[in-house]
C-alpha positions in Angstrom: -64.4 -7.3 -28.5 -65.6 -5.5 -25.4 -63.1 -3.2 -23.6 -62.9 -5.1 -20.4 -60.3 -6.5 -18.0 -59.4 -9.3 -20.4 -58.7 -6.7 -23.1 -56.6 -4.6 -20.8 -54.6 -7.6 -19.6 -54.0 -9.0 -23.1 -52.7 -5.8 -24.5 -51.3 -4.2 -21.3 -47.7 -4.1 -22.6 -48.8 -2.2 -25.7 -51.2 0.0 -23.9 -48.4 1.0 -21.6 -46.5 2.5 -24.5 -47.3 6.3 -24.8 -47.3 6.0 -28.5 -50.1 3.5 -28.4 -52.2 3.7 -25.2 -55.8 2.6 -25.0 -56.8 4.9 -27.9 -54.2 3.3 -30.2 -55.2 -0.2 -29.1 -58.8 0.6 -30.1 -57.5 1.7 -33.6 -55.8 -1.7 -34.0 -59.0 -3.4 -33.0 -60.9 -1.5 -35.7 -58.3 -2.1 -38.4 -58.3 -4.6 -41.3 -55.1 -6.0 -42.8 -54.9 -8.2 -45.8 -52.0 -10.7 -45.9 -51.5 -12.1 -49.4 -49.7 -15.4 -49.0 -49.9 -17.6 -45.9 -46.3 -19.0 -46.2 -42.9 -17.9 -45.2 -43.5 -14.2 -45.0 -47.2 -14.4 -44.3 -46.8 -16.7 -41.2 -44.9 -14.3 -39.0 -46.7 -11.2 -40.4 -50.1 -12.6 -39.6 -49.1 -14.1 -36.3 -47.8 -10.8 -34.9 -50.7 -8.8 -36.3 -53.1 -11.2 -34.5 -51.0 -10.9 -31.3 -51.1 -7.1 -31.5 -54.8 -7.1 -31.6 -55.6 -6.3 -35.3 -59.4 -6.7 -35.5 -59.6 -8.3 -38.9 -57.0 -10.2 -40.8 -57.6 -11.5 -44.3 -55.5 -14.4 -45.6 -55.2 -15.0 -49.4 -53.7 -18.4 -50.5 -55.0 -21.3 -52.5 -52.1 -23.7 -51.8 -52.0 -26.8 -49.6 -49.4 -27.4 -46.9 -46.5 -29.4 -48.1 -43.7 -31.0 -46.1 -41.1 -28.7 -47.6 -43.0 -25.7 -46.3 -42.5 -26.5 -42.6 -38.9 -25.3 -42.5 -40.1 -21.7 -42.7 -43.9 -21.4 -42.7 -44.4 -21.3 -39.0 -48.2 -21.2 -39.0 -48.3 -24.8 -40.2 -47.3 -28.1 -38.5 -46.7 -31.7 -39.6 -50.3 -32.4 -38.7 -51.5 -29.9 -41.3 -49.9 -31.6 -44.3 -52.3 -31.5 -47.4 -54.6 -29.1 -45.7 -55.5 -25.7 -47.1 -53.0 -23.1 -45.9 -55.7 -20.6 -45.1 -57.6 -23.0 -42.9 -54.4 -24.2 -41.1 -53.2 -20.6 -40.6 -56.6 -19.4 -39.4 -56.7 -22.1 -36.7 -53.4 -21.0 -35.3 -54.3 -17.3 -35.3 -57.7 -18.1 -33.6 -55.9 -20.1 -31.0 -53.5 -17.2 -30.4 -56.2 -14.5 -30.3 -59.9 -15.7 -30.4 -61.0 -12.1 -30.7 -59.3 -11.4 -34.1 -61.6 -12.1 -37.0 -59.7 -14.1 -39.7 -61.2 -14.1 -43.2 -60.1 -17.0 -45.3 -59.7 -16.2 -49.0 -58.9 -19.6 -50.4 -58.1 -18.4 -53.9 -55.4 -17.1 -56.1 -54.9 -13.3 -56.1 -55.8 -12.3 -59.6 -56.6 -9.1 -61.4 -60.3 -10.0 -61.2 -60.5 -10.9 -57.5 -57.7 -8.6 -56.3 -59.4 -5.2 -56.7 -62.4 -6.1 -54.5 -60.3 -7.8 -51.9 -57.9 -4.9 -51.5 -60.7 -2.4 -51.3 -62.0 -4.1 -48.1 -58.8 -3.6 -46.1 -56.8 -0.7 -44.6 -53.3 -2.1 -45.3 -51.9 -4.8 -47.6 -49.0 -7.1 -46.9 -47.4 -8.6 -50.0 -46.2 -12.0 -48.7 -46.1 -13.7 -52.1 -43.2 -15.7 -53.6 -43.3 -14.8 -57.2 -42.8 -11.6 -59.3 -46.0 -11.7 -61.2 -48.0 -11.5 -58.0 -45.8 -8.8 -56.6 -46.3 -6.5 -59.6 -50.0 -7.3 -59.6 -50.3 -6.3 -56.0 -48.4 -3.0 -56.6 -50.7 -2.2 -59.6 -53.9 -2.9 -57.8 -52.9 -1.1 -54.6 -52.1 2.0 -56.7 -55.4 1.8 -58.6 -57.4 1.7 -55.3 -55.0 3.9 -53.3 -54.2 1.4 -50.6 -50.9 1.4 -48.7 -48.8 -1.8 -48.8 -45.7 -3.5 -47.6 -43.5 -5.3 -50.1 -41.4 -8.2 -48.9 -39.1 -10.5 -50.8 -36.6 -13.3 -49.9 -33.9 -15.3 -51.6 -31.4 -17.7 -50.1 -29.9 -15.7 -47.1 -31.3 -12.3 -48.3 -34.5 -10.4 -47.5 -35.8 -7.1 -48.5 -38.8 -4.9 -47.6 -40.3 -1.5 -48.2 -43.5 0.3 -47.5 -45.5 2.2 -50.2 -48.1 4.9 -49.9 -49.5 5.1 -53.5 -49.1 8.5 -55.1 -46.9 9.8 -52.3 -43.8 7.6 -52.1 -41.7 5.4 -54.4 -43.5 2.3 -55.4 -42.4 -1.2 -56.4 -42.4 -0.3 -60.1 -40.3 2.8 -59.4 -37.5 0.4 -58.6 -38.3 -2.7 -60.6 -40.1 -1.5 -63.8 -41.1 -4.9 -65.2 -41.2 -8.5 -63.9 -38.1 -10.5 -65.0 -38.3 -13.3 -67.5 -39.5 -16.5 -65.9 -36.8 -19.2 -65.9 -37.6 -22.9 -66.6 -35.2 -24.0 -63.8 -37.3 -24.8 -60.8 -34.3 -25.8 -58.5 -35.0 -24.6 -55.0 -32.8 -21.6 -53.8 -33.5 -21.6 -50.2 -34.3 -19.6 -48.3 -32.9 -20.1 -44.8 -36.0 -20.5 -42.8 -35.4 -17.6 -40.3 -35.0 -15.0 -43.1 -38.7 -14.7 -43.9 -39.3 -14.6 -40.2 -37.2 -11.4 -39.9 -38.8 -9.8 -43.0 -42.4 -10.8 -42.2 -42.1 -9.5 -38.7 -40.9 -6.1 -40.0 -43.9 -6.1 -42.4 -46.3 -6.6 -39.5 -44.5 -3.7 -37.7 -45.0 -1.4 -40.6 -48.7 -2.3 -40.8 -49.1 -1.5 -37.1 -47.2 1.8 -37.4 -49.3 2.9 -40.4 -52.6 2.1 -38.6 -51.5 4.0 -35.5 -49.8 6.9 -37.4 -46.6 6.6 -35.4 -42.9 6.5 -36.1 -41.3 6.7 -39.5 -42.5 4.2 -42.1 -40.1 2.4 -44.4 -41.1 4.6 -47.3 -38.7 5.9 -50.0 -36.3 3.3 -48.6 -35.6 -0.4 -49.2 -34.4 -2.3 -46.2 -32.0 -5.2 -47.2 -31.2 -8.0 -44.7 -28.2 -10.3 -45.3 -28.3 -13.2 -42.8 -24.8 -14.5 -43.7 -23.1 -11.2 -43.0 -25.7 -10.3 -40.3 -26.2 -6.7 -41.5 -29.0 -4.4 -42.6 -28.6 -1.9 -45.4 -31.1 0.9 -46.1 -31.1 1.9 -49.8 -32.7 5.3 -50.5 -35.3 5.3 -53.2 -37.5 8.0 -54.9 -40.4 8.2 -57.2 -39.5 7.6 -60.8 -40.9 10.3 -63.0 -41.4 7.7 -65.8 -42.9 5.1 -63.5 -46.1 3.7 -65.2 -47.9 3.7 -61.8 -46.6 7.0 -60.2 -46.9 8.9 -63.5 -50.5 7.8 -63.8 -51.3 8.9 -60.2 -49.8 12.4 -61.0 -52.0 12.7 -64.1 -55.1 11.8 -62.1 -54.2 14.6 -59.6 -53.9 17.2 -62.3 -57.3 16.4 -63.8 
């Protein structure tokens, strides 16, 4: 996108912030963020990234839009039922900001495809809804040294943290292994607004990282309780026996 009057008008509120300015806005334009999951968390995260002027957003998801998604997945509407989520989401993001490039990765995030995908981006947002994917994202981001934001939701609760591989506590420092999968598939929420809160925070963290401003949510887990309407910050630290962090330390000593 050319730096013209339209550019200045669109991002005038951000450019007016001393912490961002025109230089920072250009950084956002040059940045690439990968959002893994185009659902409850990915919808607000991708929407605010596009609104902020992130130059390239990658969307990873191979699901179709279902009626039960619409209570929380705000990039999709009733007219999008049975459409690919990446296609539906990309249309909304393009309508919001035609200058943002949206890459549609209509596929599962796997150990085979994930490494190459993550390498192409500057920051990763984990907007998935299952433990296997969350651990895989953490592992791959550590292997290729890419910063990421973890987000999780359940019922009225949400949590998020930011990880700089090799420098801060990671997902496995806190949760060493995925829990055993239960056969019970009974829905357990969430309240639709909860992923909106957490996904928006994840987008904020990505923007702050790209700009190099503020204090990232590293070595801390932010927990949001919508019923009690409070936020708790739980301090974390690198686990000396963490399979990821210990591997990174060994690499540094070689």
